[in-house]
C-alpha positions as CSV (number, residue, x, y, z in Angstrom):
1,M,-3.1,56.6,-49.6
2,R,-3.9,60.2,-49.2
3,T,-5.2,61.2,-45.9
4,P,-8.4,62.8,-45.6
5,P,-8.3,66.6,-45.4
6,S,-9.4,68.0,-42.2
7,S,-12.0,70.2,-41.1
8,P,-12.2,73.2,-44.1
9,P,-10.3,76.3,-42.9
10,R,-12.3,79.3,-41.9
11,R,-12.8,81.4,-45.4
12,P,-11.1,84.9,-45.4
13,G,-13.5,87.5,-44.4
14,R,-16.0,85.2,-42.6
15,P,-16.5,86.5,-39.3
16,R,-15.2,84.5,-36.4
17,G,-18.0,82.5,-34.7
18,L,-20.6,82.0,-37.4
19,D,-20.5,78.6,-39.2
20,P,-23.8,77.9,-41.1
21,R,-22.5,74.4,-41.5
22,H,-23.0,73.9,-37.7
23,P,-25.2,76.2,-36.2
24,A,-25.9,74.4,-33.0
25,R,-22.1,73.9,-31.9
26,R,-21.6,77.6,-30.9
27,E,-24.3,77.3,-28.2
28,A,-22.9,73.7,-27.2
29,I,-19.4,75.5,-26.6
30,L,-21.3,78.5,-24.8
31,E,-23.1,75.8,-22.4
32,A,-20.0,74.1,-21.9
33,A,-18.1,77.5,-21.1
34,C,-20.6,78.7,-18.8
35,G,-20.5,75.2,-16.8
36,A,-16.6,75.4,-16.6
37,I,-16.7,79.0,-15.6
38,V,-19.1,78.0,-13.1
39,E,-17.5,74.9,-11.7
40,R,-13.8,75.9,-11.7
41,G,-13.5,79.8,-12.0
42,F,-12.8,81.8,-14.7
43,A,-9.1,82.2,-13.6
44,A,-9.3,78.1,-13.7
45,T,-10.7,77.6,-16.9
46,R,-8.4,76.7,-19.8
47,I,-9.8,76.4,-23.5
48,A,-9.3,72.4,-23.4
49,D,-11.7,72.3,-20.3
50,I,-14.1,73.8,-22.5
51,A,-13.6,71.5,-25.2
52,Q,-14.0,68.7,-22.8
53,L,-17.1,69.3,-21.7
54,A,-18.0,70.3,-25.2
55,G,-16.9,67.3,-26.7
56,T,-15.1,69.1,-29.7
57,S,-11.5,70.1,-30.0
58,T,-9.5,73.4,-28.7
59,G,-9.1,73.9,-32.6
60,T,-12.8,74.4,-32.8
61,I,-13.3,76.5,-29.7
62,H,-10.6,78.7,-31.4
63,Y,-12.5,78.8,-34.7
64,Y,-15.2,80.4,-32.7
65,F,-13.5,82.6,-30.2
66,E,-10.0,84.0,-30.3
67,T,-9.6,84.9,-26.5
68,R,-10.5,83.4,-23.4
69,D,-12.3,87.0,-22.4
70,E,-14.5,86.6,-25.5
71,V,-15.4,82.9,-24.4
72,L,-16.3,84.6,-20.9
73,M,-18.4,87.3,-22.1
74,A,-20.2,85.6,-24.8
75,A,-21.0,82.8,-22.3
76,L,-22.5,85.6,-20.2
77,K,-24.3,87.1,-23.2
78,W,-25.7,83.6,-23.7
79,A,-26.9,82.7,-20.1
80,S,-28.0,86.7,-19.7
81,E,-30.5,85.8,-22.8
82,R,-32.1,82.9,-20.9
83,L,-32.3,85.2,-17.9
84,F,-34.1,87.9,-20.0
85,A,-36.5,85.8,-21.7
86,R,-37.6,84.7,-18.3
87,I,-38.0,88.1,-17.1
88,E,-39.9,88.9,-20.1
89,A,-42.4,85.8,-19.9
90,G,-43.9,88.2,-17.6
91,A,-44.7,90.8,-19.5
92,A,-48.4,90.6,-19.9
93,R,-48.9,90.7,-16.4
94,S,-49.7,94.1,-14.5
95,P,-46.8,96.4,-13.2
96,S,-47.3,94.9,-9.9
97,G,-47.3,91.5,-11.1
98,R,-44.4,92.2,-13.3
99,L,-42.7,93.4,-10.6
100,A,-43.5,90.7,-8.6
101,H,-42.2,88.4,-11.5
102,L,-38.9,90.1,-11.9
103,L,-38.0,89.9,-8.3
104,A,-38.7,86.1,-7.9
105,V,-36.7,85.6,-11.2
106,A,-33.8,87.8,-9.8
107,V,-33.0,85.5,-7.0
108,P,-30.2,83.1,-7.5
109,A,-32.1,80.3,-6.8
110,P,-29.9,76.6,-7.0
111,G,-29.9,76.1,-10.7
112,P,-29.3,78.2,-13.7
113,A,-30.5,81.3,-11.9
114,R,-27.1,80.6,-9.4
115,D,-25.1,79.9,-12.3
116,E,-26.0,82.9,-14.2
117,Y,-25.0,85.2,-10.9
118,V,-21.9,83.2,-10.4
119,L,-20.8,84.3,-14.1
120,W,-21.3,88.0,-13.2
121,I,-19.3,87.8,-10.2
122,E,-16.6,86.1,-12.4
123,L,-17.2,89.2,-15.2
124,W,-17.0,91.9,-12.3
125,L,-13.9,90.4,-11.0
126,R,-12.3,90.0,-14.6
127,V,-13.0,93.5,-15.8
128,L,-11.4,95.0,-12.7
129,H,-8.0,93.7,-14.6
130,E,-9.2,93.9,-18.0
131,P,-11.0,97.4,-18.2
132,S,-11.9,96.8,-22.2
133,L,-14.4,94.3,-21.2
134,L,-16.2,97.1,-19.3
135,N,-18.2,98.5,-22.1
136,D,-20.0,94.7,-22.9
137,C,-20.5,94.2,-19.3
138,E,-22.0,97.6,-18.7
139,A,-24.5,96.9,-22.1
140,L,-25.6,93.8,-20.4
141,S,-26.2,95.7,-17.2
142,E,-28.0,98.6,-18.9
143,R,-30.6,96.0,-20.2
144,W,-30.9,94.6,-17.2
145,R,-31.6,97.6,-15.2
146,S,-34.1,98.8,-18.0
147,Y,-36.6,96.1,-16.5
148,F,-36.9,97.9,-13.5
149,F,-36.9,101.3,-14.6
150,A,-39.7,100.3,-16.9
151,V,-42.0,98.4,-14.3
152,V,-41.8,101.5,-11.7
153,R,-42.6,103.8,-14.6
154,D,-45.5,101.9,-15.7
155,G,-46.6,101.1,-12.4
156,V,-46.5,105.0,-11.7
157,E,-48.4,105.9,-14.7
158,A,-51.0,103.1,-14.1
159,G,-51.6,104.4,-10.7
160,E,-50.3,101.4,-9.1
161,F,-47.4,102.7,-7.4
162,T,-46.8,105.9,-4.9
163,P,-43.1,106.1,-5.1
164,V,-41.3,107.3,-1.6
165,A,-38.5,109.0,-3.7
166,P,-38.2,110.2,-7.3
167,G,-39.4,107.5,-9.5
168,D,-35.4,107.3,-11.2
169,E,-34.2,106.7,-7.9
170,V,-36.4,103.6,-6.5
171,P,-35.6,101.6,-9.5
172,D,-32.1,102.1,-8.5
173,R,-32.4,101.5,-4.8
174,L,-34.3,98.2,-5.9
175,I,-31.3,97.1,-8.4
176,A,-29.1,98.0,-5.4
177,M,-30.9,95.6,-2.9
178,V,-31.1,92.8,-5.7
179,D,-27.3,92.8,-6.3
180,G,-26.4,93.3,-2.6
181,L,-28.6,90.3,-1.0
182,G,-27.7,88.2,-4.7
183,V,-24.0,88.2,-4.1
184,E,-24.5,86.7,-0.7
185,T,-27.2,84.7,-1.5
186,A,-25.0,83.1,-4.5
187,L,-21.9,82.6,-2.5
188,G,-24.5,80.8,0.2
189,Y,-23.5,83.2,3.3
190,R,-25.3,81.5,6.2
191,W,-27.5,84.7,7.3
192,T,-29.5,84.2,3.8
193,S,-31.1,81.7,1.6
194,P,-32.9,81.8,-1.9
195,R,-36.4,82.6,0.3
196,R,-35.0,84.6,2.5
197,M,-33.9,86.9,-0.3
198,H,-37.2,86.9,-2.2
199,A,-39.2,87.8,0.8
200,R,-36.6,90.8,1.8
201,L,-37.0,91.8,-2.0
202,R,-40.7,91.9,-1.8
203,A,-41.0,93.8,1.5
204,F,-38.8,96.1,0.3
205,A,-40.5,96.8,-3.2
206,A,-43.9,97.1,-1.7
207,E,-42.3,99.9,1.0
208,Q,-40.4,102.0,-1.9
209,L,-43.4,101.6,-3.9
210,G,-46.3,102.1,-1.6
211,A,-48.0,98.9,-3.2
212,E,-49.0,95.3,-2.2
213,L,-47.4,93.0,-4.8
214,P,-49.2,89.5,-6.1
215,A,-47.9,86.3,-4.9
216,V,-46.1,84.6,-7.9
217,G,-44.0,81.6,-7.8
218,G,-40.7,81.9,-5.7
219,P,-37.6,80.2,-5.5
């Protein structure tokens, strides 16, 4: 009796990670990768762990990704798209409303927001030891930063903001505040919490921009 053939090999020339026969499989793998990395840390996460969570084989994981670093970067990009989608959901608001929404989204509250922040921490640590990941890391960071620069610029042009420093300096200050408090909050330091971080961000932004931010849903 002939043994049924296994899954067909990737055709020569077909880019790794693209399989029109199973469009949802890659997303399931990335979701599983996020869960495994957040739970175990990148250093302790094996391809086998991701395969088990995704309900597939290690061979299938390698069909889409050649190395663990590729999985980490792809998982972070996938998770970041969820973050960017939440930010852009507030695009129709006034600049003050957009900034208030952005600051609320930036807080690593329990759930997907904290998981995304943990992935960033894991990536920052990995970049220290694998500089080839720096360009991709910078590209994601640049998109994240662009939301702050755009909303401050639009608020100044609309007359809603009166920055206490040059327009390109205040967004940097806001980003630094978010990153610093975000790491402490994601790690669970006793002197902070998502609610406290949110309040600090709103107060600092109002001070830096001479504006009263509208109330939005917080963490």
